[in-house]
FIPA-711361 format. One record per residue (C-alpha): residue in three letters; residue number from 1; x, y, z. Coordinates in Angstrom, 2 decimals, padded with zeros to 5 digits. Each point is the difference from the previous one (the first is absolute). Layout:
<pts>
(pt ALA,NUM,(X,Y,Z))
...
</pts>
This chain:
<pts>
(pt MET,1,(-003.68,-001.40,012.78))
(pt VAL,2,(002.89,-000.58,001.90))
(pt TYR,3,(-000.66,-004.33,-000.53))
(pt LEU,4,(-000.08,000.45,-003.62))
(pt SER,5,(003.26,001.55,-000.42))
(pt ALA,6,(001.41,-002.39,002.56))
(pt GLN,7,(-000.70,-003.01,-002.12))
(pt MET,8,(002.18,001.48,-002.69))
(pt TYR,9,(003.12,-000.69,002.07))
(pt LEU,10,(-000.95,-003.54,000.80))
(pt VAL,11,(-000.22,-001.23,-003.52))
(pt CYS,12,(002.30,002.22,-002.06))
(pt TYR,13,(002.94,-001.77,000.72))
(pt GLN,14,(-000.72,-002.95,-002.02))
(pt LEU,15,(000.08,002.34,-002.92))
(pt ILE,16,(003.46,001.59,-000.28))
(pt GLU,17,(002.73,001.34,002.36))
(pt LEU,18,(001.44,003.24,-000.58))
(pt ASN,19,(002.85,001.78,001.09))
(pt HIS,20,(000.20,003.22,-001.83))
(pt ILE,21,(-002.48,002.46,-001.31))
(pt VAL,22,(-000.63,-000.08,-003.31))
(pt GLU,23,(-000.41,003.55,-001.63))
(pt ASN,24,(-000.16,-000.80,-003.62))
(pt LEU,25,(-001.89,-002.85,-001.99))
(pt PHE,26,(001.54,-002.14,-002.54))
(pt LEU,27,(-002.62,-001.35,-002.08))
(pt PRO,28,(000.71,-002.90,-002.49))
(pt SER,29,(-000.71,000.70,-003.76))
(pt SER,30,(-002.02,-003.16,-000.21))
(pt MET,31,(-003.72,000.46,001.38))
(pt SER,32,(-003.03,-001.02,-000.76))
(pt SER,33,(-002.59,002.90,-001.53))
(pt SER,34,(-001.76,000.42,003.21))
(pt SER,35,(000.47,003.54,001.98))
(pt PHE,36,(001.01,000.02,003.20))
(pt ILE,37,(000.93,002.79,002.89))
(pt ILE,38,(003.07,-000.43,002.78))
(pt TYR,39,(-000.34,002.04,003.00))
(pt ASN,40,(002.90,000.45,002.84))
(pt LEU,41,(-001.05,-000.70,003.06))
(pt SER,42,(001.30,001.41,003.25))
(pt GLY,43,(-000.91,-001.28,003.82))
(pt ILE,44,(000.58,000.20,003.04))
(pt PRO,45,(-000.34,-003.07,002.49))
(pt GLY,46,(-003.50,-000.29,001.69))
(pt GLN,47,(-001.47,003.05,-002.45))
(pt GLY,48,(-000.11,-001.97,-003.09))
(pt TYR,49,(001.31,000.51,-003.34))
(pt TYR,50,(-000.98,003.15,-002.46))
(pt MET,51,(000.21,000.94,-003.62))
(pt THR,52,(000.04,003.37,-001.49))
(pt VAL,53,(-002.83,001.57,-002.82))
(pt TYR,54,(-000.49,003.04,-001.34))
(pt ILE,55,(-003.30,001.49,-000.12))
(pt GLY,56,(-001.76,003.34,-001.21))
(pt LYS,57,(001.07,003.18,-002.35))
(pt PRO,58,(002.71,001.06,001.27))
(pt ASN,59,(001.09,-003.22,001.11))
(pt GLN,60,(-000.22,-000.88,004.08))
(pt LYS,61,(002.63,-003.05,000.96))
(pt ILE,62,(-002.45,-002.51,001.94))
(pt GLN,63,(001.36,-002.49,002.36))
(pt LEU,64,(-002.32,-003.40,000.36))
(pt LEU,65,(000.11,-002.84,002.26))
(pt VAL,66,(-000.12,-002.98,-002.01))
(pt ASP,67,(-002.79,-002.35,001.49))
(pt THR,68,(-000.85,-003.41,-000.99))
(pt GLY,69,(-002.81,-000.27,002.48))
(pt SER,70,(-002.50,002.61,-001.54))
(pt SER,71,(-000.88,001.26,-003.66))
(pt ASN,72,(-000.43,003.80,000.44))
(pt LEU,73,(001.91,002.92,-000.81))
(pt ALA,74,(-000.03,003.09,002.17))
(pt ILE,75,(002.03,002.83,000.91))
(pt ALA,76,(000.13,002.47,002.82))
(pt GLY,77,(-001.81,003.06,-001.01))
(pt ARG,78,(000.88,001.97,002.94))
(pt ASN,79,(001.90,000.23,003.50))
(pt LEU,80,(-001.09,-003.00,001.78))
(pt THR,81,(001.71,-001.91,002.83))
(pt ASN,82,(003.49,-001.23,-000.63))
(pt VAL,83,(000.05,001.82,-003.71))
(pt ASP,84,(002.40,002.74,-000.67))
(pt ASN,85,(-000.75,-000.26,-003.79))
(pt TRP,86,(-003.08,000.30,-001.75))
(pt PHE,87,(-001.55,000.03,-003.46))
(pt GLU,88,(-000.78,003.76,-000.61))
(pt SER,89,(-003.16,-000.13,-001.83))
(pt THR,90,(-000.13,003.85,-000.81))
(pt LYS,91,(003.21,-000.14,-001.91))
(pt SER,92,(-001.12,-002.60,-002.37))
(pt SER,93,(-001.90,001.63,-003.40))
(pt THR,94,(-000.46,-003.88,-001.10))
(pt LEU,95,(-001.59,-001.10,003.32))
(pt ARG,96,(-003.79,-000.68,-000.15))
(pt CYS,97,(-002.04,-001.51,003.18))
(pt SER,98,(-003.56,-000.94,000.41))
(pt ASP,99,(-002.13,002.27,001.97))
(pt HIS,100,(-002.29,-003.03,001.41))
(pt LEU,101,(002.09,-003.55,-000.06))
(pt ILE,102,(002.47,-000.86,002.94))
(pt GLN,103,(001.86,-003.19,001.27))
(pt HIS,104,(000.10,-001.61,003.26))
(pt VAL,105,(002.81,-002.30,000.43))
(pt HIS,106,(000.74,-001.90,003.16))
(pt TYR,107,(002.86,-002.30,000.49))
(pt LEU,108,(000.92,-002.52,002.70))
(pt LYS,109,(001.30,003.13,001.95))
(pt GLY,110,(-001.44,003.79,-000.95))
(pt TYR,111,(-002.23,001.20,-002.91))
(pt TRP,112,(-000.02,003.11,-002.21))
(pt SER,113,(-002.86,001.98,-001.59))
(pt GLY,114,(001.10,001.73,-003.70))
(pt ILE,115,(-001.65,001.83,-002.39))
(pt TYR,116,(-000.20,-002.04,-003.74))
(pt CYS,117,(002.27,001.61,-002.15))
(pt GLN,118,(001.66,000.12,-003.44))
(pt ASP,119,(003.35,001.46,-001.03))
(pt GLU,120,(002.76,-000.29,-002.87))
(pt PHE,121,(002.55,-002.39,001.39))
(pt ASP,122,(003.66,000.35,-001.99))
(pt PHE,123,(001.80,-003.12,-000.52))
(pt THR,124,(003.07,001.82,-001.94))
(pt SER,125,(002.91,-002.31,001.23))
(pt ARG,126,(001.91,001.66,002.29))
(pt GLN,127,(002.87,-001.47,002.75))
(pt ASP,128,(-002.89,-001.75,002.17))
(pt THR,129,(-001.94,-000.65,-002.72))
(pt THR,130,(000.26,-001.84,-003.31))
(pt MET,131,(-002.59,-000.67,-002.69))
(pt ILE,132,(000.19,-002.55,-002.89))
(pt ASN,133,(-002.67,000.68,-002.37))
(pt ARG,134,(-000.77,-002.50,-003.01))
(pt TYR,135,(-003.35,001.89,-001.10))
(pt PRO,136,(-000.65,003.16,-001.17))
(pt MET,137,(-000.47,002.63,001.88))
(pt ASN,138,(-002.67,002.30,000.23))
(pt ASN,139,(001.07,003.55,-001.13))
(pt ASN,140,(003.47,-001.39,-000.24))
(pt ASN,141,(000.52,000.33,003.68))
(pt ASN,142,(000.09,-001.62,003.44))
(pt LYS,143,(-002.78,001.60,001.69))
(pt ILE,144,(-003.40,-001.69,000.84))
(pt HIS,145,(-002.96,001.09,002.23))
(pt MET,146,(-000.63,-002.44,002.72))
(pt SER,147,(-002.46,-000.14,003.06))
(pt PHE,148,(001.16,000.24,003.81))
(pt SER,149,(-001.59,001.20,003.39))
(pt LEU,150,(001.63,003.32,001.55))
(pt ILE,151,(-000.12,-000.95,003.79))
(pt PHE,152,(-001.13,002.74,002.11))
(pt ASN,153,(-000.72,-002.25,002.98))
(pt SER,154,(001.89,-002.92,001.52))
(pt THR,155,(000.32,-001.84,003.04))
(pt LYS,156,(003.35,-002.29,000.94))
(pt VAL,157,(000.79,-000.40,-003.93))
(pt PHE,158,(003.30,002.45,000.04))
(pt LEU,159,(002.97,-001.09,002.10))
(pt SER,160,(001.91,001.96,002.28))
(pt HIS,161,(003.16,000.74,-001.45))
(pt THR,162,(003.28,002.22,000.23))
(pt ASN,163,(000.81,000.93,-003.77))
(pt ILE,164,(-001.34,-000.67,-003.52))
(pt THR,165,(-002.79,-002.74,-000.26))
(pt TRP,166,(-003.19,-000.66,-001.90))
(pt TYR,167,(-003.06,002.04,000.07))
(pt GLY,168,(-002.13,-001.96,-002.35))
(pt ILE,169,(-000.98,-003.80,-000.45))
(pt ILE,170,(000.14,-001.96,-003.51))
(pt GLY,171,(-002.12,-003.33,000.34))
(pt LEU,172,(001.16,-002.70,-002.14))
(pt GLY,173,(-002.56,-002.59,001.22))
(pt PHE,174,(-002.64,-001.48,-002.33))
(pt ASN,175,(-003.25,002.12,-001.06))
(pt SER,176,(-002.12,-001.98,002.37))
(pt ILE,177,(001.25,001.88,002.83))
(pt TYR,178,(-000.24,003.41,-001.63))
(pt ILE,179,(-002.34,002.12,001.94))
(pt LYS,180,(-001.77,001.93,-002.25))
(pt PRO,181,(-001.12,003.63,000.49))
(pt LYS,182,(-003.43,001.06,001.21))
(pt SER,183,(-002.23,002.82,-000.40))
(pt ILE,184,(-000.81,002.46,003.03))
(pt LYS,185,(-002.13,003.07,-000.07))
(pt HIS,186,(002.14,002.41,002.11))
(pt HIS,187,(003.42,000.77,001.12))
(pt ASN,188,(001.42,002.28,002.50))
(pt ASN,189,(001.58,003.19,-000.52))
(pt ASN,190,(003.47,-001.01,000.12))
(pt GLN,191,(-000.78,-003.35,-002.48))
(pt ILE,192,(-001.65,002.67,-002.47))
(pt ASN,193,(003.26,002.11,-000.36))
(pt LEU,194,(001.77,-003.71,-001.30))
(pt LEU,195,(-002.75,-000.07,-002.70))
(pt ILE,196,(000.40,001.02,-003.48))
(pt ASP,197,(-003.61,-000.15,-002.30))
(pt TRP,198,(000.00,-003.26,-002.34))
(pt LYS,199,(-002.57,-001.20,-002.36))
(pt ASN,200,(-002.09,-002.45,001.53))
(pt GLN,201,(-000.69,-001.80,-003.12))
(pt PHE,202,(003.58,-001.01,-000.26))
(pt MET,203,(000.56,-000.94,003.46))
(pt ASN,204,(-002.93,-002.50,-000.44))
(pt GLN,205,(002.00,-001.63,-003.01))
(pt ILE,206,(002.81,-000.35,002.18))
(pt ILE,207,(-001.81,-001.49,002.76))
(pt ASN,208,(-002.44,-002.42,-002.31))
(pt ASN,209,(003.39,-001.29,-001.81))
(pt LYS,210,(001.30,-002.99,002.50))
(pt ASN,211,(003.24,-000.27,-001.77))
(pt GLN,212,(001.31,003.31,000.70))
(pt PHE,213,(000.11,000.25,004.21))
(pt THR,214,(003.77,-001.11,000.92))
(pt TYR,215,(003.10,001.43,-001.44))
(pt LEU,216,(000.78,-003.59,-001.64))
(pt ASP,217,(-003.43,000.50,-001.55))
(pt GLN,218,(000.25,003.37,-001.43))
(pt LEU,219,(003.21,-000.63,-001.23))
(pt ASN,220,(-001.08,-003.00,-001.91))
(pt SER,221,(-003.01,001.84,-001.49))
(pt ILE,222,(002.21,002.99,-001.05))
(pt TRP,223,(002.97,-001.41,-001.16))
(pt LYS,224,(-000.80,-004.10,-000.09))
(pt ILE,225,(002.77,-000.50,002.57))
(pt HIS,226,(-000.28,-003.48,001.81))
(pt LYS,227,(-001.73,-000.30,003.06))
(pt GLN,228,(003.04,-001.48,001.86))
(pt PHE,229,(002.84,001.14,002.22))
(pt GLY,230,(003.41,-001.11,001.38))
(pt LEU,231,(001.36,000.94,003.10))
(pt LEU,232,(003.48,000.18,000.89))
(pt LEU,233,(000.25,001.02,003.89))
(pt CYS,234,(002.27,000.02,003.10))
(pt GLY,235,(003.19,-002.38,-000.61))
(pt THR,236,(003.08,002.17,001.51))
(pt THR,237,(-000.61,003.14,-001.94))
(pt MET,238,(000.41,002.09,003.34))
(pt PHE,239,(002.07,003.08,-000.15))
(pt ASN,240,(000.41,002.59,002.08))
(pt ASP,241,(-002.24,003.42,000.02))
(pt PRO,242,(002.05,003.02,000.79))
(pt ASP,243,(-003.08,001.61,000.59))
(pt MET,244,(-001.25,-003.02,002.22))
(pt ASN,245,(000.85,-001.81,003.26))
(pt SER,246,(-001.60,-003.28,-001.79))
(pt ARG,247,(001.19,-001.62,-003.41))
(pt LYS,248,(-001.94,-000.04,-003.07))
(pt MET,249,(-000.66,-002.83,-002.01))
(pt SER,250,(-000.59,000.02,-003.97))
(pt GLY,251,(-001.96,-002.35,-002.08))
(pt LYS,252,(-001.55,-000.37,-003.71))
(pt LEU,253,(-003.74,000.16,-001.34))
(pt ILE,254,(-000.65,-001.54,-003.54))
(pt ILE,255,(-003.44,000.79,-001.23))
(pt GLY,256,(-001.10,-001.79,-003.22))
(pt ARG,257,(002.67,-003.16,000.59))
(pt THR,258,(001.25,-002.40,002.43))
(pt ASP,259,(003.41,-000.85,-000.88))
(pt VAL,260,(002.05,001.10,002.55))
(pt ASN,261,(003.13,-000.18,-002.32))
(pt LEU,262,(-001.14,003.13,-001.85))
(pt LEU,263,(001.40,001.99,002.96))
(pt TRP,264,(003.63,-001.49,-000.22))
(pt PRO,265,(000.50,-001.99,-003.19))
(pt SER,266,(002.58,-002.56,000.71))
(pt THR,267,(001.49,000.70,-003.46))
(pt TYR,268,(000.83,003.77,001.12))
(pt ILE,269,(001.12,-001.23,003.62))
(pt THR,270,(002.69,-002.41,-001.35))
(pt SER,271,(001.51,002.53,-002.64))
(pt ASN,272,(-000.06,002.84,002.92))
(pt MET,273,(000.92,-001.79,003.12))
(pt SER,274,(002.57,003.15,000.59))
(pt SER,275,(-002.51,002.20,000.21))
(pt PRO,276,(-001.06,001.53,003.30))
(pt ARG,277,(-003.63,000.28,-000.75))
(pt ILE,278,(-000.52,-003.59,-000.50))
(pt PRO,279,(-001.72,-002.03,002.75))
(pt SER,280,(001.37,-003.36,001.54))
(pt PHE,281,(-002.82,-001.85,000.13))
(pt ASN,282,(-000.97,-004.28,000.18))
(pt PRO,283,(-002.46,-000.79,-002.52))
(pt SER,284,(-001.85,-002.95,000.62))
(pt ARG,285,(-002.88,-002.06,-001.49))
(pt VAL,286,(-003.37,001.26,000.14))
(pt TYR,287,(-002.98,-001.81,001.17))
(pt TYR,288,(-003.67,000.61,-000.56))
(pt THR,289,(-002.84,-000.59,002.15))
(pt PRO,290,(-003.63,000.53,-000.37))
(pt ILE,291,(-001.86,003.21,001.54))
(pt ARG,292,(-002.70,-001.52,002.26))
(pt LYS,293,(-002.56,002.86,-001.08))
(pt ALA,294,(000.01,002.92,-002.14))
(pt TRP,295,(000.23,003.08,002.33))
(pt TYR,296,(003.64,000.79,001.57))
(pt TYR,297,(002.46,-002.55,-000.44))
(pt GLU,298,(-000.68,-003.06,002.27))
(pt ILE,299,(001.72,-003.28,000.04))
(pt ILE,300,(-000.71,-003.04,002.06))
(pt LEU,301,(003.30,-001.73,001.22))
(pt THR,302,(-001.01,-003.71,000.46))
(pt ASN,303,(003.65,-001.20,001.70))
(pt LEU,304,(003.28,000.71,000.89))
(pt LEU,305,(002.84,-002.06,-000.51))
(pt ILE,306,(003.86,-000.06,001.28))
(pt ASN,307,(002.32,-002.67,-001.87))
(pt GLU,308,(-003.20,-001.56,-001.11))
(pt TYR,309,(-001.32,000.16,003.80))
(pt SER,310,(-003.69,001.00,000.29))
(pt ILE,311,(000.07,002.76,003.28))
(pt VAL,312,(-003.71,000.67,-000.40))
(pt ASP,313,(-002.92,-002.46,001.84))
(pt ASN,314,(-002.53,002.33,-001.10))
(pt CYS,315,(000.05,002.73,-003.13))
(pt LYS,316,(-002.31,002.55,002.03))
(pt GLU,317,(003.16,000.33,001.97))
(pt VAL,318,(001.39,002.21,-002.69))
(pt ASN,319,(-002.68,001.47,-001.58))
(pt SER,320,(-001.53,001.68,002.96))
(pt SER,321,(002.22,003.07,-000.29))
(pt SER,322,(-000.70,002.60,-002.48))
(pt CYS,323,(003.72,000.28,-000.80))
(pt PHE,324,(-000.22,-002.89,-002.45))
(pt GLN,325,(-002.75,002.03,-001.99))
</pts>
């Protein structure tokens, strides 16, 4: 998992450069009719960026690693190695888990196994989440039921840490690399304690629907939120955390749109330059490149130029490392 978070630090400086934490969002009044969600991100160098979601009834605050190299959504369901907090399944009255479906997901380093579940996700706007919904909502609220895995076993997935960090993973990759749940006949006693009876017919309906697996797929299916996102990471958004010896970093994740100007509109910045909440950043032109394959966001570099002079003899030289993926 470390290589996935490390890649973000290498590429994000091209997007935006920040000097302050932005606690509030100022959105322009003239936007298209599409719905979108903005998450505030926190991060620690070497441990990736994480977002906050609210799951269950009553809500439990869950912090998820933002991972562009996978497509599954999973949350620690018990005390695991390097896990201090986890989703407490017995405290949620809306949690439903399968009694025969589990997922096994392997990364370049590490893997986890989890039980396939569904629970209520609360998208009510908070300090760390802003929901802009342009469509009628179910029952006039911001809550929907979504599927995920409750992790009961893991190896080298969760990182050693000294304070608050993530204890779940949200994969933003294509659904072609989504690992589907598989049926098993038996669980051991420890796993059975995590299970809640579930209607097999409904679970089979979810399994047979190829368009509702990933987090982005589910938002698109339920709320018609476009399956696209933008990430603003790194920069100089470092700040000293009083509870840590290291410095934290902040960022933004926008789902449903890719216009980074939605995060810090120029009209607001120019008219409020004296505000301490306004970030200092250097906007630049955005360049687009095709994705080589619809799995994770892998691109191919064909050349590197310095003052119009090529420094690459063979493009394989700059594509051999996974840091460009």
